[in-house]
KOLMAR-470719 format. One record per residue (C-alpha): residue in one letter; x, y, z. Coordinates in pm, 1 decimal. Layout:
! KOLMAR-470719
SITE  resn  east  north  up
SITE  A  X  Y  Z $
...
//
This chain:
! KOLMAR-470719
SITE  resn  east  north  up
SITE  X  5641.3  7549.9  1952.3 $
SITE  X  5293.3  7458.3  2078.9 $
SITE  X  5307.6  7118.4  1901.5 $
SITE  X  5146.4  6924.0  2188.4 $
SITE  X  4880.9  7189.1  2245.8 $
SITE  X  4801.7  7203.4  1873.1 $
SITE  X  4764.5  6826.7  1855.0 $
SITE  X  4533.2  6809.7  2156.5 $
SITE  X  4318.8  7101.4  2043.5 $
SITE  X  4280.4  6942.2  1701.9 $
SITE  X  4177.4  6615.4  1866.5 $
SITE  X  3922.3  6796.3  2084.0 $
SITE  X  3768.9  6978.2  1787.8 $
SITE  X  3739.2  6654.8  1591.9 $
SITE  X  3481.1  6533.0  1844.2 $
SITE  X  3214.7  6747.6  1677.0 $
SITE  X  3333.1  6689.5  1320.9 $
SITE  X  3072.5  6503.2  1119.0 $
SITE  X  2790.8  6571.9  1363.5 $
SITE  X  2476.9  6744.7  1241.4 $
SITE  X  2487.5  7037.9  1479.3 $
SITE  X  2636.9  7174.9  1797.7 $
SITE  X  2441.5  7075.6  2107.2 $
SITE  X  2491.8  7084.9  2482.9 $
SITE  X  2622.1  6728.7  2495.2 $
SITE  X  2896.7  6749.5  2231.6 $
SITE  X  2997.9  7103.6  2326.4 $
SITE  X  3036.1  7003.9  2692.6 $
SITE  X  3263.5  6711.0  2601.1 $
SITE  X  3467.6  6926.4  2363.9 $
SITE  X  3511.9  7197.7  2627.0 $
SITE  X  3638.6  6941.0  2878.0 $
SITE  X  3899.2  6825.0  2627.1 $
SITE  X  4002.1  7181.5  2541.6 $
SITE  X  4031.5  7275.0  2910.6 $
SITE  X  4241.3  6964.1  2970.7 $
SITE  X  4465.0  7051.4  2674.7 $
SITE  X  4517.0  7404.6  2805.1 $
SITE  X  4599.0  7288.4  3157.1 $
SITE  X  4843.8  7031.1  3019.8 $
SITE  X  5010.1  7319.3  2835.0 $
SITE  X  5057.6  7488.5  3175.3 $
SITE  X  4798.4  7758.5  3110.2 $
SITE  X  4677.1  7934.4  3424.1 $
SITE  X  4370.1  7750.4  3562.5 $
SITE  X  4146.1  8057.5  3576.0 $
SITE  X  4251.8  8159.6  3226.3 $
SITE  X  4169.7  7811.9  3092.4 $
SITE  X  3832.9  7810.1  3270.2 $
SITE  X  3734.0  8154.5  3143.0 $
SITE  X  3847.8  8065.1  2792.3 $
SITE  X  3632.1  7751.9  2767.0 $
SITE  X  3335.0  7931.8  2922.8 $
SITE  X  3355.6  8202.7  2655.7 $
SITE  X  3385.4  7945.8  2377.0 $
SITE  X  3088.2  7751.4  2512.7 $
SITE  X  2878.0  8066.4  2540.9 $
SITE  X  2960.0  8169.5  2184.9 $
SITE  X  2897.6  7819.2  2046.4 $
SITE  X  2556.2  7784.5  2207.5 $
SITE  X  2442.7  8143.7  2155.5 $
SITE  X  2191.2  8283.9  1913.5 $
SITE  X  2444.3  8368.4  1639.4 $
SITE  X  2547.8  8011.2  1552.0 $
SITE  X  2563.8  7981.6  1173.6 $
SITE  X  2379.5  7708.9  987.2 $
SITE  X  2584.3  7742.9  666.6 $
SITE  X  2895.8  7573.9  805.8 $
SITE  X  2962.9  7243.6  978.3 $
SITE  X  2985.2  7221.5  1358.7 $
SITE  X  3357.0  7151.6  1332.8 $
SITE  X  3416.6  7461.9  1122.6 $
SITE  X  3195.6  7671.7  1347.0 $
SITE  X  3370.8  7565.2  1665.9 $
SITE  X  3718.5  7602.1  1513.2 $
SITE  X  3632.6  7960.6  1416.1 $
SITE  X  3507.7  8035.0  1768.7 $
SITE  X  3820.6  7881.8  1927.8 $
SITE  X  4039.0  8078.4  1684.5 $
SITE  X  3864.9  8405.2  1774.5 $
SITE  X  3903.5  8338.9  2147.9 $
SITE  X  4269.9  8237.4  2109.9 $
SITE  X  4336.3  8558.5  1919.2 $
SITE  X  4164.1  8757.7  2194.2 $
SITE  X  4349.4  8584.2  2478.3 $
SITE  X  4682.2  8647.5  2301.2 $
SITE  X  4609.5  9019.0  2276.4 $
SITE  X  4369.4  9068.8  1988.1 $
SITE  X  4585.8  9287.6  1767.7 $
SITE  X  4950.7  9362.1  1707.2 $
SITE  X  5104.7  9628.8  1932.6 $
SITE  X  5422.6  9797.1  1813.0 $
SITE  X  5688.6  9977.4  2015.6 $
SITE  X  5597.4  10324.4  2143.1 $
SITE  X  5831.7  10553.0  1951.6 $
SITE  X  5917.6  10901.5  2078.3 $
SITE  X  5794.4  11203.7  1886.6 $
SITE  X  6137.3  11357.8  1938.3 $
SITE  X  6437.8  11117.9  1922.7 $
SITE  X  6588.4  10932.4  2084.8 $
SITE  X  6331.7  10667.6  2171.9 $
SITE  X  6440.8  10507.6  2501.4 $
SITE  X  6361.4  10137.2  2547.4 $
SITE  X  6424.7  9982.8  2889.5 $
SITE  X  6474.2  9603.6  2899.5 $
SITE  X  6393.8  9426.9  3228.6 $
SITE  X  6366.4  9067.3  3348.8 $
SITE  X  6525.8  8795.3  3555.7 $
SITE  X  6879.1  8670.4  3504.0 $
SITE  X  6886.5  8397.9  3240.6 $
SITE  X  6568.7  8510.8  3066.9 $
SITE  X  6763.3  8624.1  2760.6 $
SITE  X  6761.6  9003.2  2809.3 $
SITE  X  7106.6  9068.5  2663.8 $
SITE  X  7052.8  8852.5  2356.9 $
SITE  X  6710.1  9004.9  2304.2 $
SITE  X  6856.6  9355.2  2329.4 $
SITE  X  7092.0  9274.8  2041.1 $
SITE  X  6810.7  9110.9  1843.1 $
SITE  X  6591.8  9417.1  1893.7 $
SITE  X  6877.1  9643.1  1781.2 $
SITE  X  6911.7  9435.9  1464.5 $
SITE  X  6534.5  9443.5  1407.4 $
SITE  X  6518.2  9822.7  1443.6 $
SITE  X  6829.0  9875.7  1230.7 $
SITE  X  6666.9  9681.0  947.3 $
SITE  X  6367.5  9913.5  975.8 $
SITE  X  6590.7  10215.5  915.0 $
SITE  X  6666.3  10323.5  1272.6 $
SITE  X  7008.8  10394.8  1421.8 $
SITE  X  7004.0  10222.0  1762.7 $
SITE  X  7251.9  10245.3  2047.5 $
SITE  X  7287.9  9970.2  2308.7 $
SITE  X  7350.1  10074.1  2669.0 $
SITE  X  7533.9  9820.6  2887.9 $
SITE  X  7357.9  9882.2  3221.1 $
SITE  X  7405.4  9523.4  3342.5 $
SITE  X  7713.4  9623.0  3541.1 $
SITE  X  7729.9  9334.4  3789.7 $
SITE  X  7722.3  9007.2  3597.3 $
SITE  X  8073.8  8898.2  3497.3 $
SITE  X  8144.6  8960.7  3127.5 $
SITE  X  7792.5  9102.1  3069.7 $
SITE  X  7933.4  9412.5  2900.8 $
SITE  X  8166.9  9200.5  2687.0 $
SITE  X  7876.8  8975.0  2586.7 $
SITE  X  7666.0  9271.1  2479.6 $
SITE  X  7963.4  9417.2  2292.0 $
SITE  X  8020.6  9093.0  2102.4 $
SITE  X  7653.8  9061.9  2005.2 $
SITE  X  7638.4  9430.4  1910.1 $
SITE  X  7938.1  9382.8  1682.6 $
SITE  X  7753.5  9105.1  1499.9 $
SITE  X  7457.3  9330.9  1427.4 $
SITE  X  7661.2  9643.0  1354.9 $
SITE  X  7535.9  9854.1  1644.8 $
SITE  X  7753.0  10055.2  1891.1 $
SITE  X  7750.4  9995.6  2267.6 $
SITE  X  7776.7  10258.3  2539.7 $
SITE  X  7941.0  10160.5  2869.5 $
SITE  X  8131.5  10339.3  3145.9 $
SITE  X  8469.4  10220.3  3278.4 $
SITE  X  8745.8  10358.3  3500.0 $
SITE  X  9091.0  10442.5  3366.0 $
SITE  X  9208.5  10089.4  3443.6 $
SITE  X  8922.3  9938.3  3242.7 $
SITE  X  8710.5  9836.9  3541.5 $
SITE  X  8337.9  9862.8  3470.3 $
SITE  X  8173.4  10137.5  3676.4 $
SITE  X  7893.8  9975.8  3877.2 $
SITE  X  7644.9  10257.5  3838.3 $
SITE  X  7360.4  10146.3  3610.8 $
SITE  X  7168.5  10473.0  3644.6 $
SITE  X  7472.9  10671.4  3529.8 $
SITE  X  7523.4  10440.3  3231.5 $
SITE  X  7159.6  10478.4  3124.8 $
SITE  X  7155.2  10857.3  3164.3 $
SITE  X  7485.5  10909.4  2982.9 $
SITE  X  7383.0  10668.6  2705.5 $
SITE  X  7077.8  10882.0  2627.6 $
SITE  X  7293.9  11197.0  2617.3 $
SITE  X  7547.0  11016.9  2397.0 $
SITE  X  7269.6  10909.1  2158.8 $
SITE  X  7160.1  11270.5  2115.4 $
SITE  X  7516.6  11379.3  2041.1 $
SITE  X  7572.1  11100.8  1787.5 $
SITE  X  7226.2  11125.8  1621.8 $
SITE  X  7122.7  10780.9  1740.3 $
SITE  X  6742.2  10770.8  1736.9 $
SITE  X  6689.9  10466.4  1964.8 $
SITE  X  6857.5  10373.0  2295.5 $
SITE  X  6812.4  10014.0  2418.2 $
SITE  X  6907.6  9978.3  2784.9 $
SITE  X  7007.3  9626.4  2893.3 $
SITE  X  6961.2  9606.2  3271.7 $
SITE  X  7081.5  9361.4  3535.2 $
SITE  X  6871.3  9071.5  3656.1 $
SITE  X  6869.3  8834.8  3951.4 $
SITE  X  6780.3  8469.3  3987.0 $
SITE  X  6459.5  8581.2  4155.5 $
SITE  X  6269.2  8903.2  4219.0 $
SITE  X  6436.4  9104.6  4495.8 $
SITE  X  6413.3  9456.1  4633.5 $
SITE  X  6758.6  9567.8  4519.5 $
SITE  X  6698.1  9475.6  4155.5 $
SITE  X  6355.1  9637.7  4150.8 $
SITE  X  6489.8  9959.0  4307.4 $
SITE  X  6766.5  9986.7  4049.4 $
SITE  X  6533.2  9934.6  3751.8 $
SITE  X  6288.1  10184.2  3904.1 $
SITE  X  6573.2  10436.1  3946.9 $
SITE  X  6675.0  10391.9  3582.3 $
SITE  X  6313.0  10442.7  3479.1 $
SITE  X  6296.5  10765.9  3681.2 $
SITE  X  6628.9  10890.0  3540.6 $
SITE  X  6563.7  10839.6  3167.2 $
SITE  X  6182.0  10834.5  3145.0 $
SITE  X  6168.8  10552.8  2885.4 $
SITE  X  5915.8  10554.3  2603.8 $
SITE  X  5891.1  10176.3  2625.4 $
SITE  X  5958.2  9923.3  2900.8 $
SITE  X  5976.3  9562.4  2784.8 $
SITE  X  5966.2  9270.3  3025.7 $
SITE  X  6162.3  8970.1  2895.9 $
SITE  X  6045.9  8630.9  3017.5 $
SITE  X  6169.2  8277.0  2957.1 $
SITE  X  5859.9  8098.5  2821.8 $
SITE  X  6000.3  7760.9  2933.4 $
SITE  X  5937.8  7853.9  3298.4 $
SITE  X  5559.1  7819.4  3258.0 $
SITE  X  5351.1  7954.5  3544.3 $
SITE  X  5661.3  8089.9  3717.3 $
SITE  X  5688.6  8325.5  3420.6 $
SITE  X  5333.9  8447.9  3482.5 $
SITE  X  5398.3  8507.8  3852.5 $
SITE  X  5720.5  8695.6  3778.1 $
SITE  X  5541.6  8902.9  3514.0 $
SITE  X  5284.3  9008.2  3773.7 $
SITE  X  5551.6  9114.9  4024.4 $
SITE  X  5747.9  9314.6  3767.9 $
SITE  X  5432.5  9482.3  3639.8 $
SITE  X  5331.5  9590.5  3989.8 $
SITE  X  5670.5  9759.8  4031.2 $
SITE  X  5737.6  9894.4  3681.3 $
SITE  X  5403.7  9911.3  3500.3 $
SITE  X  5580.7  9797.1  3182.3 $
SITE  X  5443.1  9839.8  2830.1 $
SITE  X  5486.1  9494.9  2681.4 $
SITE  X  5615.6  9140.1  2717.6 $
SITE  X  5885.6  8955.3  2522.2 $
SITE  X  5868.2  8575.2  2516.8 $
SITE  X  6205.5  8405.2  2469.0 $
SITE  X  6298.4  8040.4  2403.1 $
SITE  X  5970.1  7960.4  2228.6 $
SITE  X  6163.0  7708.6  2019.1 $
SITE  X  6262.8  7509.3  2327.4 $
SITE  X  6073.3  7252.8  2532.7 $
SITE  X  5789.0  7490.4  2606.3 $
SITE  X  5423.8  7395.6  2641.1 $
SITE  X  5297.2  7742.1  2558.4 $
SITE  X  5126.9  7817.0  2889.1 $
SITE  X  5314.3  8143.0  2945.6 $
SITE  X  5211.7  8286.4  2608.7 $
SITE  X  4847.5  8199.5  2668.8 $
SITE  X  4839.4  8322.8  3028.8 $
SITE  X  5056.3  8632.8  3063.7 $
SITE  X  4852.0  8873.4  2857.4 $
SITE  X  4527.6  8770.9  3027.2 $
SITE  X  4680.5  8795.6  3376.4 $
SITE  X  4879.5  9121.0  3351.9 $
SITE  X  4674.6  9285.1  3073.6 $
SITE  X  4985.5  9386.2  2881.8 $
SITE  X  5047.7  9294.2  2516.6 $
SITE  X  5307.7  9044.1  2401.8 $
SITE  X  5521.2  9244.1  2158.1 $
SITE  X  5795.9  9006.8  2047.8 $
SITE  X  5866.8  8633.5  2035.3 $
SITE  X  6219.3  8493.5  2021.9 $
SITE  X  6248.3  8147.7  1868.2 $
SITE  X  6620.5  8071.4  1855.8 $
SITE  X  6974.4  8166.0  1948.4 $
SITE  X  7064.9  8334.8  1620.2 $
SITE  X  7027.2  8711.4  1614.9 $
SITE  X  6770.2  8702.7  1334.3 $
SITE  X  6538.2  8473.9  1534.3 $
SITE  X  6304.5  8748.6  1652.3 $
SITE  X  5952.8  8817.0  1527.5 $
SITE  X  5694.3  9081.0  1617.9 $
SITE  X  5404.6  8908.8  1795.4 $
SITE  X  5081.7  8898.6  1595.7 $
SITE  X  4805.6  8734.0  1806.0 $
SITE  X  4597.6  8627.1  1504.4 $
SITE  X  4895.3  8464.4  1331.7 $
SITE  X  4995.7  8282.1  1650.1 $
SITE  X  4638.8  8156.8  1694.4 $
SITE  X  4648.0  8023.3  1337.3 $
SITE  X  4970.9  7835.6  1406.9 $
SITE  X  4837.0  7688.6  1731.6 $
SITE  X  4535.0  7553.5  1541.1 $
SITE  X  4753.7  7410.9  1263.9 $
SITE  X  4649.2  7671.2  1005.6 $
SITE  X  5005.0  7788.5  937.0 $
SITE  X  5117.3  8149.7  902.1 $
SITE  X  5148.4  8232.2  534.2 $
SITE  X  5161.5  8608.9  592.7 $
SITE  X  5476.0  8585.5  808.8 $
SITE  X  5630.7  8344.8  557.5 $
SITE  X  5575.3  8590.6  271.8 $
SITE  X  5706.2  8881.9  479.3 $
SITE  X  6029.6  8696.3  550.5 $
SITE  X  6068.1  8612.9  181.7 $
SITE  X  6009.7  8975.3  84.9 $
SITE  X  6291.0  9082.7  317.8 $
SITE  X  6534.0  8876.7  108.4 $
SITE  X  6402.5  8954.0  -239.3 $
SITE  X  6330.2  9279.1  -416.1 $
SITE  X  6186.4  9345.7  -759.5 $
SITE  X  6520.1  9424.7  -922.6 $
SITE  X  6677.4  9104.5  -792.1 $
SITE  X  6381.5  8900.9  -914.5 $
SITE  X  6396.9  9056.4  -1262.8 $
SITE  X  6772.1  8999.6  -1286.9 $
SITE  X  6730.7  8638.6  -1180.3 $
SITE  X  6445.5  8590.9  -1428.5 $
SITE  X  6659.8  8718.6  -1715.5 $
SITE  X  6936.7  8476.4  -1622.2 $
SITE  X  6692.9  8186.6  -1614.3 $
SITE  X  6549.1  8272.4  -1957.6 $
SITE  X  6892.8  8311.9  -2114.6 $
SITE  X  7021.1  7993.6  -1946.8 $
SITE  X  7291.2  8198.2  -1769.6 $
SITE  X  7183.8  8080.0  -1423.6 $
SITE  X  7498.2  7925.7  -1273.8 $
SITE  X  7621.4  7775.7  -947.9 $
SITE  X  7716.3  8117.8  -810.4 $
SITE  X  7354.8  8230.2  -856.4 $
SITE  X  7239.1  7910.0  -693.0 $
SITE  X  7470.1  7969.6  -396.2 $
SITE  X  7331.1  8321.8  -352.0 $
SITE  X  6975.6  8185.9  -348.4 $
SITE  X  7073.7  7940.0  -75.3 $
SITE  X  7201.5  8229.8  135.8 $
SITE  X  6872.4  8415.4  97.3 $
SITE  X  6673.6  8111.7  204.5 $
SITE  X  6899.3  8065.9  507.9 $
SITE  X  6857.8  8431.6  600.8 $
SITE  X  6482.6  8381.5  623.0 $
SITE  X  6538.2  8190.1  949.5 $
SITE  X  6508.4  7838.9  1086.8 $
SITE  X  6403.1  7591.4  816.7 $
SITE  X  6171.5  7403.8  1053.1 $
SITE  X  6016.7  7730.9  1169.3 $
SITE  X  5956.9  7833.6  806.9 $
SITE  X  5802.0  7496.9  724.6 $
SITE  X  5574.6  7532.5  1027.2 $
SITE  X  5430.3  7849.6  871.7 $
SITE  X  5290.9  7651.2  579.3 $
SITE  X  4930.8  7535.1  644.7 $
SITE  X  4911.3  7166.3  728.3 $
SITE  X  5288.5  7116.1  736.2 $
SITE  X  5351.9  7195.2  1103.2 $
SITE  X  5188.3  6876.9  1233.0 $
SITE  X  5363.5  6665.5  971.1 $
SITE  X  5713.3  6776.6  1077.0 $
SITE  X  5666.9  6800.5  1454.8 $
SITE  X  5876.7  6485.9  1512.8 $
SITE  X  6110.7  6549.2  1221.3 $
SITE  X  6465.3  6658.6  1296.7 $
SITE  X  6524.6  6938.0  1045.0 $
SITE  X  6890.7  7039.7  1041.9 $
SITE  X  6948.1  7411.0  980.5 $
SITE  X  7297.9  7317.6  858.8 $
SITE  X  7154.6  7096.2  584.9 $
SITE  X  7290.5  7329.4  313.9 $
SITE  X  7641.5  7330.2  455.4 $
SITE  X  7790.7  7053.8  242.2 $
SITE  X  7643.6  7205.8  -76.2 $
SITE  X  7790.6  7543.8  14.6 $
SITE  X  8128.6  7382.4  86.6 $
SITE  X  8129.6  7214.9  -254.6 $
SITE  X  8041.9  7534.8  -442.2 $
SITE  X  8291.8  7743.8  -244.0 $
SITE  X  8564.9  7490.9  -326.7 $
SITE  X  8515.1  7564.3  -696.9 $
SITE  X  8691.8  7838.3  -889.3 $
SITE  X  8481.7  8129.5  -1022.3 $
SITE  X  8518.1  7979.1  -1370.8 $
SITE  X  8388.0  7641.3  -1251.2 $
SITE  X  8085.6  7801.2  -1086.0 $
SITE  X  8004.8  7990.5  -1404.6 $
SITE  X  8068.8  7690.5  -1632.5 $
SITE  X  8007.5  7363.5  -1443.6 $
SITE  X  8046.2  7168.1  -1766.5 $
SITE  X  8426.6  7211.5  -1749.5 $
SITE  X  8448.5  7018.2  -1421.8 $
SITE  X  8625.5  6696.1  -1520.8 $
SITE  X  8748.8  6407.6  -1309.0 $
SITE  X  9061.5  6585.0  -1188.8 $
SITE  X  8865.2  6895.7  -1089.1 $
SITE  X  8603.5  6684.0  -910.8 $
SITE  X  8868.9  6513.9  -699.0 $
SITE  X  9017.6  6852.9  -608.3 $
SITE  X  8676.4  6998.0  -518.9 $
SITE  X  8587.6  6691.7  -309.8 $
SITE  X  8914.7  6719.1  -117.0 $
SITE  X  8870.6  7092.1  -63.0 $
SITE  X  8509.8  7058.0  59.1 $
SITE  X  8558.2  6749.9  274.9 $
SITE  X  8312.2  6549.5  63.9 $
SITE  X  8335.4  6260.1  -180.0 $
SITE  X  8347.2  6265.5  -560.4 $
SITE  X  8000.6  6104.9  -571.6 $
SITE  X  7866.0  6408.4  -381.8 $
SITE  X  8009.8  6636.7  -652.1 $
SITE  X  7856.6  6417.0  -922.0 $
SITE  X  7518.2  6423.5  -752.5 $
SITE  X  7517.0  6802.0  -709.7 $
SITE  X  7617.2  6862.4  -1072.1 $
SITE  X  7353.7  6618.7  -1201.0 $
SITE  X  7079.6  6777.6  -995.1 $
SITE  X  7189.2  7124.3  -1104.0 $
SITE  X  7171.0  7018.5  -1471.2 $
SITE  X  6825.6  6872.1  -1413.7 $
SITE  X  6711.8  7189.2  -1241.7 $
SITE  X  6834.2  7405.0  -1530.9 $
SITE  X  6641.7  7185.9  -1775.2 $
SITE  X  6328.3  7229.9  -1569.6 $
SITE  X  6384.9  7605.1  -1550.0 $
SITE  X  6418.1  7619.3  -1928.2 $
SITE  X  6095.3  7425.5  -1973.3 $
SITE  X  5902.4  7633.4  -1721.5 $
SITE  X  6036.6  7955.9  -1870.3 $
SITE  X  5906.2  7854.6  -2214.2 $
SITE  X  5567.4  7758.8  -2072.3 $
SITE  X  5523.6  8075.4  -1867.1 $
SITE  X  5639.8  8307.2  -2142.4 $
SITE  X  5813.8  8641.1  -2124.6 $
SITE  X  5723.9  8854.3  -1825.8 $
SITE  X  5602.3  8567.0  -1611.0 $
SITE  X  5796.3  8472.4  -1300.3 $
SITE  X  5940.3  8135.1  -1212.3 $
SITE  X  5912.2  8010.2  -855.4 $
SITE  X  6279.2  7936.8  -791.6 $
SITE  X  6221.5  7807.5  -439.6 $
SITE  X  5971.6  7550.9  -566.8 $
SITE  X  6217.8  7433.2  -829.4 $
SITE  X  6495.1  7409.7  -572.7 $
SITE  X  6268.5  7208.4  -344.8 $
SITE  X  6164.6  6986.3  -634.8 $
SITE  X  6521.7  6888.4  -704.8 $
SITE  X  6625.0  6907.9  -343.1 $
SITE  X  6429.5  6598.7  -249.1 $
SITE  X  6659.0  6365.5  -435.9 $
SITE  X  6920.3  6333.1  -163.3 $
SITE  X  7187.5  6589.8  -240.9 $
SITE  X  6970.1  6888.1  -157.5 $
SITE  X  6792.2  6912.9  177.2 $
//
């Protein structure tokens, strides 16, 4: 996301790099380039104009530092203004003092409300909550079934209302009200209400959402918007806000062909924080929106904090110590390796993770990174017996042919994987000796080191 904007902003800021100081001439040229970059990204014209005016004022004011270069100074000013325009600071969901917390999801049809509802349920469940999904989209064909399927994948129950013959009752207000009562009975501390949308804003849709709001008095109203729709997203956000006075915005499809204009315009236009960003179809592709981290990524600085947080979700201290003991004793086997692959995959999109590393995002913007790159390795390992995973040295020619047939690969692929695994174990042994007892080994770095040789992605 934001690749084109990042590239153009970097180019604009380079115009003052190497110059002795910031002056009216070079700052004026840089601001023109930045304004052009923002408009090309489909940022609202007034927002782009105000942004560059604030940057110019800060760059030519009395507080310009003399201890840094003009390029560094201007980058810092642009970063501060980007952070401000994106909301300044992280805003979490408003949780009720007395459960259940009621979260109302609104937006146009096709914006991704239903998928987001399931993603939010998963996110809250991981934080220790017990959410309930309410299927209040009672008009769209198969909407209730879709929500039920997604809810099953994240392990969260769904509340819906149907007649004796199985026909969905088309009363969204009733569904919402009964869902809240059901949550109280079943000790569910969060209710997420997925509402119906239309292809465009209309009176009937707005009345229904307003009626649901009046019936359940939600603690949080989230407006879900497709970020690929650009300025249309901003206009829709304004109309919804006038009717609902919602609490926050959710940007979906940020991994698609989006120029970023919605993200940079909505908050400034409707004065409501962006609370979540959805960057993929998988149900784990949801991140809380941190304005400072997003500003860093737009300027090519990466997002190391988010990267570390995702890694911490997959690793705990006990797991790390157990793995370390196996590495020192040379007991690390292919089953352990397979489990590490699963943890890396659970961290999210590989390209998205790489984009969080400073300086890497621009290098991979045109690179096609396949999230299924580990698949053939997994297939090979899963085609082995438990004994073969624990003792790869017993895998002879006959076993290799059987494993290749079972995994849909070739014998040379088995040979390559086994060779690279042996090499990796040798490196682990060496590093373990060098670091000494009690020091940790960076397994991911080792995996990447031996992953570049062809067999590993």
